[in-house]
C-alpha positions as CSV (number, residue, x, y, z in Angstrom):
1,M,0.1,-0.2,0.2
2,R,1.1,3.7,-0.4
3,I,2.3,4.8,3.1
4,L,3.1,8.5,4.3
5,V,5.6,8.1,7.3
6,T,6.2,11.2,9.5
7,N,7.2,11.8,13.0
8,D,7.5,14.7,15.6
9,D,11.3,14.4,16.1
10,G,12.4,15.7,12.8
11,V,13.4,14.1,9.6
12,D,16.8,13.3,10.8
13,S,15.7,11.1,13.8
14,P,16.8,7.7,13.7
15,G,13.2,6.4,14.5
16,I,11.8,7.7,11.4
17,H,14.7,6.1,9.2
18,A,14.1,2.7,10.9
19,L,10.4,3.0,10.5
20,A,10.4,3.8,6.6
21,A,13.1,0.9,6.1
22,A,10.9,-1.5,7.6
23,L,7.7,-0.5,5.3
24,V,10.0,-0.5,2.5
25,R,11.5,-3.9,3.1
26,D,7.7,-5.2,3.3
27,G,7.4,-3.9,-0.2
28,H,5.2,-0.8,0.4
29,D,5.1,2.3,-1.6
30,V,6.6,4.9,1.0
31,I,7.0,8.7,1.2
32,V,8.3,10.6,3.9
33,V,6.8,13.9,5.1
34,A,8.3,15.0,8.3
35,P,9.4,18.0,10.2
36,T,12.7,19.7,9.5
37,D,13.3,19.6,13.3
38,D,11.8,18.6,16.6
39,R,8.2,19.5,17.2
40,S,7.5,17.4,20.0
41,G,4.2,18.0,21.7
42,A,2.8,19.7,18.9
43,G,-0.2,17.4,19.0
44,A,-2.5,17.9,15.9
45,S,-1.4,21.6,15.6
46,I,-1.1,22.8,12.0
47,G,0.1,26.4,12.8
48,R,-0.6,29.6,11.0
49,L,-1.4,28.7,7.3
50,H,-2.4,32.6,6.2
51,G,-0.6,35.7,6.9
52,S,2.8,34.3,7.6
53,G,4.2,33.0,4.3
54,P,4.1,29.4,3.3
55,P,6.3,27.0,5.1
56,P,9.3,25.9,3.3
57,V,9.9,22.3,2.2
58,E,13.1,20.8,1.3
59,Q,14.1,17.6,-0.7
60,R,16.4,15.3,1.5
61,V,18.1,12.3,0.5
62,W,18.7,9.4,2.9
63,E,21.9,7.5,2.2
64,E,20.5,4.2,3.3
65,L,17.4,4.9,1.1
66,P,18.6,6.9,-1.8
67,D,15.2,6.3,-4.0
68,L,13.0,7.3,-1.1
69,A,11.1,10.4,-1.7
70,V,11.6,12.4,1.4
71,H,10.1,15.9,2.1
72,A,11.2,17.9,5.3
73,I,8.8,20.7,5.8
74,D,9.3,23.5,8.4
75,A,5.9,23.0,10.3
76,P,4.5,20.6,12.7
77,P,3.9,16.9,11.5
78,A,0.1,17.6,11.2
79,T,0.8,20.1,8.5
80,G,2.3,17.6,6.4
81,I,-0.5,15.3,6.8
82,F,-3.1,17.9,6.3
83,A,-1.4,19.1,3.1
84,A,-0.9,15.5,1.9
85,C,-4.7,14.8,2.4
86,L,-5.3,17.8,-0.1
87,G,-3.0,16.4,-2.6
88,A,0.2,18.2,-1.9
89,F,2.5,15.0,-2.4
90,G,0.5,13.3,-5.0
91,D,-1.6,10.3,-4.8
92,L,-3.2,10.0,-1.4
93,P,-1.6,7.7,1.1
94,D,-3.6,4.7,2.1
95,L,-2.2,4.9,5.5
96,I,-0.2,7.4,7.8
97,A,2.8,5.6,9.7
98,S,4.1,8.0,12.6
99,G,7.1,7.6,14.6
100,I,9.1,6.1,16.0
101,N,9.1,8.3,18.9
102,P,11.8,8.0,21.5
103,G,9.4,8.0,24.7
104,A,6.2,6.2,25.0
105,N,3.0,8.3,24.2
106,T,0.6,6.7,26.5
107,G,-2.6,7.8,28.4
108,H,-4.0,11.2,28.0
109,L,-0.6,12.2,26.6
110,V,-2.0,11.2,23.3
111,L,-3.7,14.3,23.0
112,H,-0.4,16.2,23.2
113,S,1.7,14.0,21.1
114,G,2.6,15.5,17.7
115,T,3.3,11.6,16.8
116,V,-0.1,10.5,17.6
117,G,-1.7,13.9,16.3
118,A,-0.4,13.3,12.8
119,T,-2.4,10.3,12.6
120,L,-5.4,11.5,14.1
121,T,-5.1,14.3,11.4
122,G,-5.1,11.8,8.7
123,A,-8.0,9.9,10.3
124,G,-10.1,13.0,9.8
125,Y,-9.8,12.8,6.3
126,G,-10.6,9.1,6.2
127,I,-7.1,7.6,6.2
128,P,-6.2,5.2,8.8
129,G,-3.0,5.4,10.7
130,V,-0.6,3.8,13.1
131,A,1.5,5.8,15.7
132,V,4.4,3.9,17.2
133,S,6.7,5.0,20.4
134,I,9.4,3.1,22.4
135,E,9.9,3.3,25.8
136,W,12.3,6.3,27.0
137,S,16.2,5.2,27.6
138,Q,18.1,7.5,29.7
139,D,21.1,6.7,28.0
140,H,19.4,7.4,24.7
141,E,20.3,3.8,23.3
142,Y,17.1,2.3,21.5
143,H,16.1,-0.8,20.0
144,W,14.6,1.0,16.8
145,E,14.3,-2.3,15.0
146,T,12.0,-4.0,17.7
147,A,9.7,-1.1,17.3
148,A,10.0,-0.9,13.5
149,R,9.0,-4.5,13.1
150,I,5.9,-4.3,15.5
151,A,4.8,-1.0,13.3
152,A,5.3,-3.1,10.2
153,A,3.3,-5.9,11.3
154,A,0.3,-3.6,12.4
155,V,-0.2,-1.6,9.3
156,D,-2.3,-4.5,7.7
157,W,-5.0,-4.4,10.7
158,A,-5.1,-0.8,10.6
159,S,-5.8,-0.4,7.0
160,K,-8.9,-2.7,6.9
161,P,-11.9,-0.6,6.9
162,N,-14.3,-1.0,9.7
163,G,-16.6,2.0,9.5
164,D,-14.2,4.7,11.1
165,P,-10.9,4.9,10.0
166,R,-8.8,3.2,12.6
167,V,-5.6,4.9,14.6
168,L,-3.6,2.3,16.3
169,N,-1.4,3.7,19.2
170,I,1.4,1.3,19.7
171,N,4.0,1.6,22.8
172,V,6.9,-0.7,22.6
173,P,9.3,-1.7,25.6
174,N,12.9,-0.7,24.8
175,C,14.3,-3.8,24.3
176,P,15.5,-6.9,21.8
177,F,12.5,-8.2,19.9
178,N,13.1,-11.6,21.4
179,E,12.9,-10.0,24.8
180,L,9.4,-8.9,24.5
181,L,6.8,-10.8,26.5
182,G,4.1,-10.5,24.0
183,I,1.5,-7.9,22.6
184,R,-1.4,-6.9,24.6
185,E,-4.5,-4.6,23.9
186,A,-4.7,-1.8,26.5
187,E,-6.5,0.8,28.1
188,L,-5.3,4.5,28.1
189,A,-3.9,5.4,31.5
190,P,-5.5,8.4,33.2
191,S,-2.2,10.9,33.0
192,G,0.2,9.2,30.2
193,E,3.2,8.6,32.0
194,V,1.5,8.7,35.2
195,W,4.0,11.7,36.4
196,V,4.0,13.0,39.7
197,A,4.5,16.8,38.9
198,S,4.1,20.1,40.5
199,A,3.4,23.6,38.6
200,D,4.7,27.1,40.0
201,V,4.6,30.8,38.6
202,S,7.3,32.9,40.0
203,G,9.7,35.1,38.6
204,G,7.7,35.6,35.6
205,D,8.3,32.0,34.6
206,L,6.2,28.8,34.6
207,K,7.8,25.9,36.1
208,I,6.7,22.4,35.9
209,E,8.6,20.0,38.1
210,I,8.4,16.2,37.4
211,T,9.3,14.4,40.8
212,G,8.6,10.9,40.0
213,R,6.1,8.0,38.8
214,A,3.0,7.0,40.3
215,D,1.9,3.4,40.0
216,A,-0.1,2.4,36.8
217,A,-3.5,0.7,36.8
218,P,-3.2,-3.0,35.5
219,G,-4.6,-3.2,32.0
220,T,-3.4,0.3,31.1
221,D,-0.7,1.1,28.3
222,V,1.8,2.3,31.1
223,A,1.6,-0.7,32.8
224,M,1.7,-3.2,30.0
225,I,5.1,-1.4,28.7
226,R,6.4,-1.4,32.1
227,D,5.7,-5.2,32.4
228,G,7.5,-6.0,29.0
229,Y,4.5,-6.0,26.7
230,V,3.7,-4.0,23.6
231,S,0.7,-2.1,24.2
232,V,-1.6,-1.4,21.3
233,T,-4.7,1.0,21.7
234,P,-7.3,1.7,19.0
235,L,-7.9,5.5,18.8
236,M,-10.7,7.4,17.0
237,S,-10.6,10.6,15.1
238,I,-12.7,13.5,16.6
239,V,-16.4,12.3,17.0
240,R,-19.4,13.8,18.6
241,S,-20.1,13.1,22.2
242,E,-23.2,11.1,23.1
243,A,-24.3,13.7,25.5
244,R,-27.6,15.5,24.6
245,G,-29.3,18.7,25.8
246,A,-26.8,21.2,25.2
247,A,-29.0,23.6,22.8
248,D,-31.8,23.5,25.3
249,A,-30.0,24.0,28.1
250,I,-28.3,27.3,26.4
251,T,-31.6,28.4,25.3
252,D,-33.1,27.9,28.8
253,A,-30.2,30.1,30.2
254,L,-31.0,33.0,27.8
255,A,-34.6,33.1,28.4
């Protein structure tokens, strides 16, 4: 299938190189559209599209994949997906593959993740996606091939239509492939990495300090990867809430 590969760490990140290479090895038609630099935490932001000039786009060549079309855009990852869905990069992709992000995107952090935000942007246009992240490493040593192999195996399931475009959020323990304990479906944890954090406004600065981690509830994505399992969580694009009565309540309040 035609797969657009992106990330939020920049086109030079080793994670996106590993992901694209795995998909090429599986015979997919791969195109890369990724930010020129680190745009972590961008969510599904597309930035200003009017009044500030068009974001520059550069063509890059990867030595290990010299025939691959690689576009580096000076904008958040969702901007590239937004443009691709409007036909800026040729034929529409069949699937968006985003990552590999160094550091898990779990729980409610998926709301802020540029890795996940890119796939949710594609889902808004009816294009399914796979967002893949690997557990954070303090020494910055990552088993990219482990996560790339999992992601490549997931695209077939994600691409099959089932009414709503599928976005599969995958988080992988940072270990060799043969040390994984398995793959489990997981619920979103309440607070992403379940950080213990405090915030303070003083001296004109907003200071957020992370002091540790709280326990993760069993069955959540955070608990899964800590226990050595790959966590997979299907997500949906923006959909209407089942709540009803807002219009009547506002009308009554104005009466």
